[in-house]
Backbone bond lengths (Angstrom), bond angles and torsions (degrees), N, CA, C in turn:
res aa  C-N    CA-C-N  psi(-1)  N-CA   C-N-CA  omega(-1)  CA-C   N-CA-C  phi
1 X - - - 1.431 - - 1.474 112.67 -
2 X 1.365 116.23 -43.62 1.419 120.86 -177.98 1.558 112.27 -63.31
3 X 1.312 114.69 -38.84 1.479 119.00 177.87 1.577 111.32 -69.47
4 X 1.311 114.58 -32.06 1.484 118.32 175.45 1.500 111.42 -62.35
5 X 1.371 117.17 -44.55 1.427 123.45 179.55 1.519 109.80 -61.43
6 X 1.298 116.73 -40.45 1.497 120.83 179.23 1.505 110.48 -63.28
7 X 1.287 117.43 -30.33 1.501 121.09 178.00 1.521 112.21 -82.57
8 X 1.298 118.19 -42.79 1.514 124.03 -173.25 1.503 108.27 -70.60
9 X 1.299 120.58 -45.89 1.471 121.97 -176.49 1.538 112.71 -58.11
10 X 1.357 119.90 -52.48 1.459 117.45 176.89 1.470 114.11 -65.00
11 X 1.316 118.08 -34.66 1.532 121.47 177.58 1.509 108.99 -63.38
12 X 1.368 118.74 -45.22 1.472 119.50 -178.89 1.517 110.77 -66.90
13 X 1.304 119.01 -36.35 1.480 119.24 175.65 1.494 112.53 -64.78
14 X 1.325 117.75 -36.53 1.425 124.22 177.51 1.515 108.73 -61.72
15 X 1.326 117.17 -49.21 1.490 122.39 -176.96 1.531 111.43 -64.99
16 X 1.371 117.04 -33.06 1.442 119.95 -178.87 1.534 113.85 -84.86
17 X 1.329 117.12 -14.38 1.463 120.33 -172.93 1.529 115.21 -55.75
18 X 1.353 121.48 -35.48 1.482 117.97 174.76 1.535 114.04 -57.26
19 X 1.356 116.95 -34.94 1.454 120.43 179.75 1.507 112.29 -78.70
20 X 1.368 116.81 -35.18 1.445 117.86 178.87 1.549 110.11 -68.98
21 X 1.278 118.50 -31.08 1.443 121.06 -175.33 1.520 114.48 -100.71
22 X 1.329 114.34 7.61 1.479 119.51 -179.81 1.575 107.80 -60.68
23 X 1.292 115.43 135.14 1.476 119.73 178.99 1.519 111.32 -72.83
24 X 1.303 116.52 148.09 1.465 122.86 176.27 1.503 112.77 -70.58
25 X 1.323 116.45 145.91 1.431 124.14 172.21 1.522 106.55 -69.34
26 X 1.321 118.55 122.35 1.459 121.81 -168.64 1.539 109.72 -130.25
27 X 1.347 117.41 139.54 1.403 126.77 172.73 1.503 109.22 -112.17
28 X 1.315 120.88 130.97 1.478 125.34 -179.01 1.495 108.63 -134.77
29 X 1.349 114.77 163.29 1.469 120.43 178.81 1.512 107.84 -159.18
30 X 1.326 116.13 146.71 1.459 120.39 171.87 1.517 108.28 -87.27
31 X 1.328 117.63 -11.03 1.512 119.37 -174.90 1.555 111.63 -101.49
32 X 1.263 118.87 -28.35 1.533 121.85 -179.03 1.502 106.23 -132.93
33 X 1.340 112.63 148.98 1.466 121.26 178.15 1.515 112.56 -138.20
34 X 1.292 115.17 149.99 1.451 119.55 -178.65 1.507 114.42 -52.07
35 X 1.345 114.69 123.96 1.421 122.19 178.78 1.548 118.31 79.08
36 X 1.330 115.52 -9.52 1.494 121.39 -178.43 1.552 110.60 -84.08
37 X 1.338 113.74 164.73 1.436 122.23 178.25 1.490 107.46 -78.37
38 X 1.339 118.77 137.91 1.454 125.74 176.88 1.556 108.08 -75.85
39 X 1.303 116.75 137.33 1.382 124.67 -177.77 1.587 109.66 -69.43
40 X 1.329 116.72 148.45 1.427 122.07 177.91 1.540 113.62 -59.76
41 X 1.350 115.83 -24.06 1.438 119.78 179.28 1.529 111.39 -67.18
42 X 1.321 116.92 -19.87 1.431 123.22 -178.46 1.542 113.86 -103.82
43 X 1.353 115.63 -0.82 1.452 122.76 -179.39 1.515 110.08 -84.72
44 X 1.341 117.94 161.47 1.403 126.22 -177.46 1.562 111.68 -62.71
45 X 1.296 117.19 158.01 1.483 120.04 -175.93 1.481 111.27 -113.20
46 X 1.300 121.73 11.94 1.443 124.46 179.67 1.508 111.03 -137.51
47 X 1.324 117.60 -174.59 1.450 122.49 176.45 1.537 114.11 59.17
48 X 1.298 117.42 30.25 1.445 122.54 -176.21 1.469 115.75 88.06
49 X 1.238 118.50 -2.36 1.533 123.37 175.22 1.514 106.56 -97.96
50 X 1.327 113.08 141.49 1.490 121.29 -177.39 1.494 113.76 -117.08
51 X 1.329 116.89 42.75 1.439 119.36 -179.30 1.481 114.30 -87.97
52 X 1.306 115.33 -176.72 1.458 123.39 179.13 1.512 112.34 -89.65
53 X 1.339 119.69 -11.86 1.424 125.02 177.64 1.538 112.45 51.74
54 X 1.308 115.31 41.37 1.418 125.27 -178.54 1.508 110.66 -104.02
55 X 1.331 118.77 116.84 1.496 121.96 -179.82 1.571 108.23 -62.86
56 X 1.347 113.80 135.41 1.494 116.33 -178.91 1.537 111.55 -72.23
57 X 1.272 117.53 158.88 1.405 124.31 173.76 1.510 107.73 -72.21
58 X 1.371 116.24 132.55 1.427 120.72 178.01 1.544 110.80 -131.31
59 X 1.274 116.37 142.23 1.489 122.75 179.32 1.544 111.02 -139.57
60 X 1.340 116.29 142.94 1.412 117.51 -176.96 1.532 109.36 -139.45
61 X 1.358 110.78 161.52 1.514 116.90 -178.54 1.521 109.72 -151.35
62 X 1.291 115.41 161.45 1.489 124.75 178.29 1.565 113.88 60.03
63 X 1.316 117.15 52.09 1.470 117.51 176.77 1.551 109.62 -66.95
64 X 1.314 117.94 160.23 1.418 120.18 178.08 1.516 113.45 -65.96
65 X 1.333 117.36 152.49 1.490 122.46 175.74 1.483 108.36 -56.42
66 X 1.289 113.83 141.41 1.532 119.34 178.21 1.489 113.51 93.47
67 X 1.365 118.36 -1.32 1.440 119.57 -175.54 1.568 108.10 -69.55
68 X 1.389 113.77 128.12 1.459 119.84 -177.76 1.523 112.55 -113.96
69 X 1.313 117.82 -14.22 1.471 123.65 174.20 1.527 109.35 -162.80
70 X 1.321 116.06 174.09 1.440 122.17 174.99 1.509 110.33 -129.48
71 X 1.372 110.09 158.98 1.457 118.50 169.81 1.537 106.47 -133.85
72 X 1.343 117.06 150.83 1.426 120.39 176.82 1.579 106.65 -122.92
73 X 1.293 116.08 137.63 1.490 122.11 176.93 1.494 110.97 -133.07
74 X 1.342 114.81 155.64 1.473 123.49 169.41 1.543 102.19 -132.92
75 X 1.355 111.91 125.23 1.469 117.46 178.17 1.528 110.01 -127.84
76 X 1.356 114.84 132.33 1.457 119.88 171.93 1.524 106.37 -83.66
77 X 1.329 115.45 107.19 1.456 123.27 -174.30 1.559 110.71 -70.13
78 X 1.319 117.68 -21.28 1.452 118.91 -172.99 1.553 113.55 -111.96
79 X 1.284 117.82 14.61 1.456 122.42 178.93 1.567 108.67 -62.81
80 X 1.353 116.43 148.04 1.419 118.61 178.48 1.547 109.19 -58.68
81 X 1.344 113.39 152.77 1.470 119.17 173.84 1.530 111.75 110.65
82 X 1.324 118.68 -16.28 1.454 120.69 175.66 1.513 117.51 92.57
83 X 1.324 116.68 -20.16 1.502 118.55 -176.47 1.529 110.09 -108.70
84 X 1.306 119.82 4.95 1.378 120.92 -175.36 1.518 113.53 75.32
85 X 1.298 119.46 -178.45 1.457 123.16 176.26 1.516 109.04 -136.04
86 X 1.374 114.08 142.84 1.425 121.75 -177.77 1.568 108.63 -89.05
87 X 1.317 118.51 120.82 1.435 123.82 179.05 1.517 112.22 -97.24
88 X 1.331 117.84 -22.25 1.462 119.39 -179.63 1.503 108.06 -166.12
89 X 1.322 115.74 137.33 1.436 124.87 173.19 1.526 109.65 -140.11
90 X 1.344 114.57 121.35 1.487 124.07 175.45 1.474 107.55 -118.83
91 X 1.297 120.70 128.55 1.481 123.69 179.42 1.526 108.30 -125.70
92 X 1.306 115.14 170.98 1.476 125.17 174.15 1.534 112.12 62.91
93 X 1.351 116.39 34.27 1.398 120.19 171.12 1.535 108.72 -78.29
94 X 1.376 119.04 125.57 1.483 116.97 -174.68 1.541 112.79 -64.49
95 X 1.314 114.09 154.00 1.494 120.10 -177.69 1.469 114.63 -54.74
96 X 1.290 119.64 -24.30 1.495 121.67 178.14 1.531 114.81 -76.84
97 X 1.361 114.19 -9.70 1.496 119.28 179.80 1.473 111.40 -69.43
98 X 1.334 118.13 134.41 1.416 123.72 179.62 1.534 113.74 -126.02
99 X 1.348 113.85 -4.65 1.497 115.64 -178.50 1.544 109.55 -162.26
100 X 1.343 114.31 159.41 1.397 122.01 168.66 1.549 107.24 -123.64
101 X 1.284 117.47 129.01 1.466 120.95 -176.97 1.555 109.42 -73.77
102 X 1.328 115.73 160.95 1.441 120.07 177.11 1.508 111.18 -56.53
103 X 1.266 116.28 137.26 1.476 122.10 -173.42 1.477 116.96 75.63
104 X 1.330 114.32 7.77 1.510 122.16 -175.74 1.507 111.75 56.03
105 X 1.351 115.54 29.77 1.469 120.51 176.45 1.503 110.17 -62.50
106 X 1.335 112.12 136.14 1.479 118.68 174.76 1.491 116.29 68.02
107 X 1.298 117.63 41.21 1.494 120.15 174.99 1.535 110.42 -55.32
108 X 1.343 116.58 141.89 1.485 116.94 -177.03 1.542 109.63 -64.02
109 X 1.306 115.07 157.57 1.457 120.85 177.07 1.546 109.38 -58.71
110 X 1.305 115.76 136.46 1.434 120.57 177.57 1.551 114.31 94.11
111 X 1.381 116.18 -15.62 1.434 118.75 179.94 1.538 110.12 -70.82
112 X 1.296 116.61 146.29 1.478 122.44 -175.74 1.504 109.11 -128.85
113 X 1.360 115.31 131.00 1.453 121.20 172.90 1.529 105.26 -102.35
114 X 1.336 116.43 117.13 1.455 118.82 -178.02 1.577 108.25 -86.74
115 X 1.340 114.73 175.86 1.446 118.34 178.78 1.574 108.77 -67.46
116 X 1.296 112.59 139.54 1.462 119.02 173.50 1.514 109.76 -91.37
117 X 1.301 119.66 -174.24 1.460 121.36 177.51 1.427 115.47 -77.80
118 X 1.392 118.26 -1.78 1.480 122.53 169.07 1.513 109.35 -84.30
119 X 1.347 116.14 -6.19 1.461 121.79 175.71 1.562 113.70 93.20
120 X 1.306 116.78 11.59 1.472 120.66 -175.49 1.532 111.18 -127.46
121 X 1.319 118.24 149.33 1.451 119.00 170.11 1.543 108.94 -68.53
122 X 1.287 116.48 145.28 1.455 121.52 172.90 1.534 113.24 108.62
123 X 1.277 112.35 -172.02 1.539 120.50 179.53 1.518 113.34 -74.60
124 X 1.266 115.91 131.81 1.468 122.23 170.07 1.497 109.21 -127.94
125 X 1.297 118.22 104.49 1.433 122.81 -172.59 1.495 116.46 -61.70
126 X 1.293 118.72 173.45 1.457 122.00 178.66 1.515 112.21 -59.79
127 X 1.364 116.44 146.02 1.447 121.46 178.28 1.531 107.08 -159.05
128 X 1.321 117.25 66.08 1.441 120.93 -174.99 1.562 110.08 -69.68
129 X 1.307 112.27 162.89 1.462 119.44 177.43 1.601 107.48 -59.26
130 X 1.339 117.00 146.11 1.479 118.46 176.81 1.532 113.63 -55.19
131 X 1.281 115.46 132.87 1.454 123.70 178.97 1.502 115.98 78.36
132 X 1.312 117.67 3.35 1.475 120.46 179.19 1.524 107.58 -114.06
133 X 1.337 113.93 141.32 1.449 120.43 174.58 1.545 107.08 -100.51
134 X 1.333 115.28 125.68 1.509 121.32 178.95 1.486 107.43 -111.65
135 X 1.335 112.56 153.58 1.448 122.49 174.94 1.563 107.67 -98.48
136 X 1.322 117.65 132.56 1.448 125.01 178.97 1.517 107.98 -116.10
137 X 1.324 115.14 122.63 1.506 119.21 179.29 1.517 107.18 -102.83
138 X 1.334 113.40 116.85 1.470 123.59 175.95 1.540 101.49 -95.31
139 X 1.342 117.36 124.53 1.465 121.57 -177.72 1.502 111.26 -131.31
140 X 1.324 116.80 146.91 1.466 121.98 164.64 1.521 104.09 -117.65
141 X 1.294 115.70 133.78 1.461 124.95 -178.01 1.526 109.83 -109.72
142 X 1.292 119.23 129.25 1.494 123.65 170.90 1.489 104.39 -90.52
143 X 1.378 116.40 126.59 1.427 123.99 -174.14 1.485 110.78 -112.24
144 X 1.383 115.81 150.25 1.452 119.76 179.44 1.500 112.50 -88.36
145 X 1.365 118.96 -6.40 1.444 122.21 178.27 1.479 111.65 -111.66
146 X 1.387 113.55 151.39 1.478 118.54 179.26 1.497 113.99 -64.47
147 X 1.349 112.12 -37.42 1.487 119.22 -172.77 1.474 111.70 -151.27
148 X 1.342 118.57 134.80 1.431 122.73 172.38 1.565 107.80 -88.88
149 X 1.289 115.06 138.89 1.445 117.98 -174.39 1.561 111.71 -89.83
150 X 1.337 112.21 70.09 1.441 121.26 178.51 1.517 108.30 -138.16
151 X 1.332 117.81 158.38 1.447 119.95 178.08 1.531 109.57 -124.95
152 X 1.336 120.12 -174.45 1.419 125.95 -174.07 1.539 111.83 -67.22
153 X 1.345 117.78 -11.80 1.453 119.63 175.46 1.482 113.94 -85.03
154 X 1.326 116.60 -11.78 1.478 121.24 -175.26 1.587 110.34 -64.70
155 X 1.270 114.67 141.71 1.518 116.43 -179.57 1.536 107.32 -80.44
156 X 1.313 113.05 163.38 1.434 120.66 -175.22 1.536 112.60 -61.08
157 X 1.369 116.80 -42.78 1.426 121.54 -176.77 1.530 111.17 -60.59
158 X 1.336 117.06 -44.62 1.442 120.92 175.17 1.510 113.00 -59.90
159 X 1.352 116.34 -50.52 1.469 121.52 179.96 1.560 109.27 -56.75
160 X 1.304 120.09 -47.51 1.464 126.44 -176.50 1.570 106.44 -62.75
161 X 1.297 118.87 -42.32 1.435 122.30 -178.40 1.557 108.89 -63.25
162 X 1.364 117.30 -45.96 1.405 118.84 179.34 1.548 115.05 -69.76
163 X 1.335 116.87 -30.09 1.461 120.10 173.11 1.478 111.46 -64.67
164 X 1.290 116.53 -47.75 1.483 120.90 -176.38 1.506 111.28 -67.17
165 X 1.351 115.61 -31.96 1.466 118.18 176.60 1.499 116.10 -73.25
166 X 1.246 116.03 -15.16 1.496 121.79 -179.95 1.508 113.66 -113.33
167 X 1.362 118.60 7.13 1.456 123.87 -168.55 1.558 108.92 -77.86
168 X 1.355 114.04 135.73 1.431 121.43 169.15 1.517 109.92 -103.50
169 X 1.295 116.92 -22.36 1.429 121.82 179.80 1.531 113.82 -171.79
170 X 1.286 118.07 162.68 1.489 122.62 179.39 1.512 107.88 -137.84
171 X 1.340 115.76 136.66 1.451 122.08 169.24 1.519 105.41 -121.39
172 X 1.382 116.49 143.66 1.475 117.42 -173.13 1.516 112.40 -151.71
173 X 1.359 111.97 158.55 1.435 121.91 173.37 1.506 103.13 -130.91
174 X 1.346 117.21 129.71 1.433 123.48 178.07 1.572 106.89 -109.74
175 X 1.350 117.53 120.53 1.406 123.34 178.87 1.501 109.14 -128.99
176 X 1.378 117.59 166.85 1.444 120.11 -175.81 1.513 113.88 -115.21
177 X 1.332 114.53 160.73 1.484 119.10 175.24 1.518 108.12 -148.46
178 X 1.287 117.32 143.88 1.450 123.59 172.93 1.503 110.61 -148.98
179 X 1.289 116.34 159.07 1.494 118.46 176.99 1.496 107.38 -135.92
């Protein structure tokens, strides 16, 4: 029995090693970094904010097995109301997608930007209340479905609900903004 345990333990460790050493799903950017302040070039350009309203470049790697598409979201975690505010939602990014260029230039065919909480499709940069520092969570979501059945008229709450209901994994960067 003792010799069987000596054989089974190393063999089971060998079989499990691909899972133990699997790389984490990671989101990176040259424009934003964990815990840092978001540049004015990526802040909103209305409602008293004077930013460039340019979506930051985002790139990701090591999505979970079974990923069939991606979604990208930006949420103001500290917006009034208790549920945060959605600044950007992009869905139906093909599984081969690994990055979004600055300004969301050249989105892949079929990608959809739904309405944000500013009421418009597309990116709406940070615009926190004066004197308050807000946290903004930039996320890429690995989804189990090829396509979410929503269009650019969908509101942010519906899009977020559908994303979370189809999520296999999430990678994120949380950065701050204040004015």
